[in-house]
N, C-alpha and C positions, 0 to 999 in steps of 0.2 A: 718692103715691111719685111719681108724675109730676114733681111739683114739685120734692122734693128734688133728683131725676134733673138738673134744670134749673138747678137751685142750683150742682149741681157740678159741671155741665159750664160755668157761668156764670163760677166760681171758676179755674176753672184758664184758660178765656181771659181773664177782666180782666186775670190774671196776667201772661199772653201779649202783651197787647196795652199794658201798662203798661210792660213790657221792649223792646217793638218800637215803641214810637212815634217814637224817636228811634234814627237811623242817622247814623254817619260819612259824610262828606261826601269824595269822592275827592281824593288827593290825589297829586298827579304828584312825582317823586322821580328822579334822575338819582344812580345809586351807582356804585362800582367793585367789582371784584374781583381779586385776583392768582393766575394759575393757572400751571399748566406747559405748556399747548397750547393751541394755536389753535383758536377757534371753525369750523364748519362750516358752509359757506354753503348753504341748500338753494334751489333754483333755483325748484321747482314751489310754494314756499311762500312764498320770498320771506324768507327769515331766517335768521339765525344761530342755528345752535344746538350743543347740545354732541357731542361725535364716538362714535361705539360702544364706549365703551372697555371695558364686559364683555360676555356673552351675553344678560343680560337686554333689552340693549336693541334691537331689533330697528326698530323703525317710527320716523316725524318725532315724534307725540304720545310717542313715548320718548324721544327725543333731546329734544325743545323740553321736557320733565319733567325731565330730567337736570341741566340748563344749570343749574335753581337749585332745585336739591332737598335742601333739610335744610341750608342753609350761611350763613356769613358773608358779609359785604361789609362795605366801610367809604364813605365822604365820599370821592368823586374828591380834596378839597383833601388828604385825611388817608391816604390809602390807601398810600402811602409809607412807611409808619409802621413796617407788617409788613415789607416787606422790608429796611428798614435797622436795625430790631431784632434783627429772627432771619432775615434771610436772605444776608446779604452775608459775612458776618466770617467769612475763610479762617482765622483766627486760631483759631476753635472748629467752625465747621464744616466738618467733614474733605471730602477729595475736590475734585473741579474742578463740579459742580454746587452751587447755590444750595441750603438748606434746600427740601425737597420740591419740587426742580427747581423754582423760581418762575421764570417767562421771560417771560410776558402781563399786562399790566392788561384785563381786557375791561371795557367802558362800558355801563351798564345804563340801559335808560329803563322808572322803574317806576309802576304805578299803585297805589296802597293803601288798602283801607276796612280798620279795622280790627274786629272782633267787638266788640258791644255790651257782652258780659260783661267782656272784656278791657280795656275801657274803666271801665267801671264800676270795676272793681278797682285798678287803677292809676293812673287819672286824675291824682290830687293827690298822688301821689308823684313828686318831689323829683330821687329819684336816678337817674331814665329821663326821656327828654325828651319834653315835651306830646306827644299821640298815639300814643305809643308805650308798649309793656311790658317787662319787665327783660332783658336783651341775655343771651343763651343760648350758649356756648360749644360749635359744632358742628364735627365730625370725622366724616369718612368716610361725609359722610350721615345720621349721627344725632346727640343731644345727646350732648355729653360726659359720661361718668358723673361725679361728683364722687368716687368712689374704688370701686374693684371695677366689679361690675355696677350699682351706686347709682346712678339718676338723679338731678339736681337738681330741683326742688320746681318751680320754674318749669316744665320741662320737662313735669312730670306735669300742672301745669296747663292745660296746650295741650289734652288729650283727658279731663281728669278722672281718672287714675291715682292709686291709692291713696289713694282719700279723699277728694281733694282737689277743690276748685271745677274745675269745667268752664267758662274761661272761653273755648274755643275758639283756635285756630290765629293769637294773635296775634305781629305782627313785634315784634320787640324792638330797642332803641335807647340807645344808652348813649354818655358822653366816653369816650374814649381819648387824652387828652390830656396826661396828663402819665409817659410813657415817660421812663426813666432814659438810652437808649439813641437814645432819638429822639425829643423832643418837638413834636408837630406840633399847633399850637394848633386848629386845626378838625380834628379826627380824630374822627369820629364810627363807632361799631361796629355793625353791627345783624344781626341773625337772624332767618331767614326759615325757617318749620318747613314742612316739606313733607310728605308721605305717610308713615305708618311711619316716623315721628321718633323709633322705638326700635330702630331697626335697621340695619345699616350696608348700604351700595349694591348690594354682593353679598348681603345676607340679603333684603332685602325683597322677600316677597311679595305677589300680589295681595289673599290676605287679611288681609293687615297693614294693609295699603292701604287695604282697603275699611274697617277699622275704625277707624285713625288716619287720615283722611282728607285732614289739612294746611289748608295754605291755600293751596295754589299753584291758580292757574285754568286752566283746559285754553286754548291756544292759542287766542288769536279771540277770547277771554272775558276784561271787566274783573269786575275783583271789586264784588261789594256786600255784604262782611261776612258771608253766609252761607251761602252757597254756597263761595266760597274769598274770600282776603282778601289778594289780591296777583298781578298780573299783571307781566310782564316782557317785554323786547326788546332782544337786544343791539345796539348803536348798531355797533359797533366796538370796536379792540381797539388798543395797542401793544407792541411790544419794549422791554422790559427793557435786553438787550443793545441795541438802537440808543438808547433812552433815556440811559443811562451813559456812551457813546463806544464801547462796543468795537469795533461795526463800522466805526468811522472810522478804526480803528485798523491796520496792516497790518503782518500776519504775514511777520517775515523769510524765514522758512523757503520760504514760497510766495509772496511779492511781492505778495499779494493781500489784502484786507481779511479780521480776524478774521470768520468766519460765526456764532460763537458765543461762548459765557462758559466752554463745556468747550476750545472751540477753542484761545483766550485763555489759560486758566491752563494747561495740556500744555505751550505753549508760553512758562511761566515767569511769564504774568503776571498780577498783583496788582489785584482789584476792590477789595478792603478786606480788611484786617489787622492788627486790635486789636494785637497782638503786638509785628509789625516796625514799625507804624506805616505802612508803603505803603499807597498808595490812588491811586484815579482821580480827576482834579481834582472831576468830579460829587461826590464824596462827602466833599468838605473840610467843614471846621467842622458835626462833626454835632448837637453839641448845641448849637445854636444856633439858636432857632425861626423867626427870619426869615432864615437861608439853607436850611430845611426848607420854608419858608415857598412860598422862591423855587425848590425843585426840584418841587415839586408842582404851580408855575406852569408850568417847562419840559416837565413831562408833557402838561400842558393844551394847549402851546405845541406840541408836538411832535405830539399826538392830529392837532390842527387841520393841520397840515402834511400828515399822511396823508392824511388827508379830501380833502385839497385836489386831492391827486396824483391823476390818472385810472386809475394802473395798480395803486397799493398800496391806495388808499383806495375801489376799486372796492366796490358796495356798503356802504358805511359811511355812517353820516349825523354831521353837526356836532353838537359837545352844544352844549344850548340856554344864552342866557342867563341869569343869576340873574334879572334883571331880568323877561325876560320869564316867566317861572316863578311869578315871585313875583305877575306882575300874573293868570294863570291861576288859581292855585289859591284854593280858597279863604280866607277871613279864620283866623286862628286862634283865636278866641274860639266859632269854631261848632264845633270839636271837643274842646274844651278845657278844665274850668271853671276851671284856675289864669289861663288868658288871658282868660276871660269876665268874671271878675272883674277883674284885673291895674289898678291904678293908669293905668300909660301903657300896658297892652295888650302887646300880643306881637309879636315879628317876625319872616320866615319868613329861614331863612340859608341860605349854601350851595347848591349844586347838589342837595344833598340836600333842601333844601326843610324842616329841621326848624326847629320853634318854641322859641323861648326868650322869656321874660318881660321885658319892658325894666323898668329901673330909674329914666329920665329919660325926658323925651321925647323924641322923634328922630323924623325924616320917616320911617323906615321900619315904627314902632312903631304899629301898628292897635289902637285902644282900641276895643271894642263900641260901637256907637251906643244912644244914651239910648231910642231904640223899639224895639230889637231886645232880644227876651226873654232872660234869663240863661239860660247851662247848666242844662239840667234835671238834677234826683237821680237816678239812674239805681238800677237794682237790681241786687245784685250777685249772683253764682252760688251756690249755697251748697253746703257740701262733702258727697258721698256717701259713703254705706258702700260697702266694697267688698272684691272679695277678693285685690285687686293688689297686688302686694308694691314696686310702685315700681322694680323692676328692667330692667335691661335684656332686651327682648325679651318684655316682658309686654303684647303687644296686647290682652288680656282688658280693659285696666284700662279702654280709651277706651269700654267699653259700660256703666260705672258711674252715668254720670248719666242716659243711657235707660235702664236700670233703675228707677231712684230715680223719674223721671217716670212711668212705669208703675204703681211701688206705689202713688205719690201718688194716679193715678187710681183704681184697683180699690178703695183707699180711701176716696175720695169716694163712687162707684159703689156703696158697701156700702150707703149711705144708702140706698137705695131696697129692701135687704133688710126 
């Protein structure tokens, strides 16, 4: 009987060891997010964080968590695609505010370690970037339902809902370069699953956050892919009104510079209107990829000038260079099998430091050295039987994988009876 018990425990331990032998090497990534408000500087913790925009945000820890709690971000070089394609057209968006009141761009310094099951599930999927899982649209602090209250499969996989394999809170990353209104050649969209990703900001409860723990690390903690998968800090931000030139124009009614897009619009100013063809010079030639790349560079240059200003840039930090990030980050072959086996290796691109497979030799393409072992074969998470419906608010689904593991343990221990 004792021998059977030891065999049962050994089988479980062996499976765990096989899965946990490999772990992703942390990657530093600089990304951007378009928002409606400025961040708040917390002097005690020396950090930019979210404002207390609802009654559930009461402490610094709450503010830090709310800064990147189940939201989408973009590559810095492609962040303006969202603004250009959905926010500025006064011929489509009524009123004097941009869509969702887009007003600022926040720049984030991230550290990412994906869950091993997530890497195992999507490591060879060429529709996503190496090191990432599928992109998930996230609105109001939750996975966006595909229809009604039905959540997408990729969201359910983050916590093992509705019988899906529990791959863990994996960050999504995919190309978004072909927007018909705003083709930005370096645009990548990311999704960051925070806790209770099936509920909106105001509906999240402590109980739901405990069951659906998400991937966001507490303040000051770096990810390990197990306890959490991403950490973040806000480097600083810029104003879209400054970027497009509105605050450099004079309001004839006050003889002072405009303070906002709203004031500019109320004075009959037009940022962009597809119906009339009127627009600010900044938004000229919207369908030209070179012009869009130049717009992104103008944003990066503006941020650099803000950081250099001792008043405007107080407490802000400069963006690192792509070269410095490439030098510090691990080679792609350590974290992805496609890059491990690629003939010409992979390169890290952009401030976001995404990996792409090289199709020919190049100075920035890194090939796995002959003396380095190939990427290991990882065990995938198995689908679990559960009662979850896969609908919004179904937090019980998160426990299905744990339940399945418990059943397996009981079944194996039954051998000793």
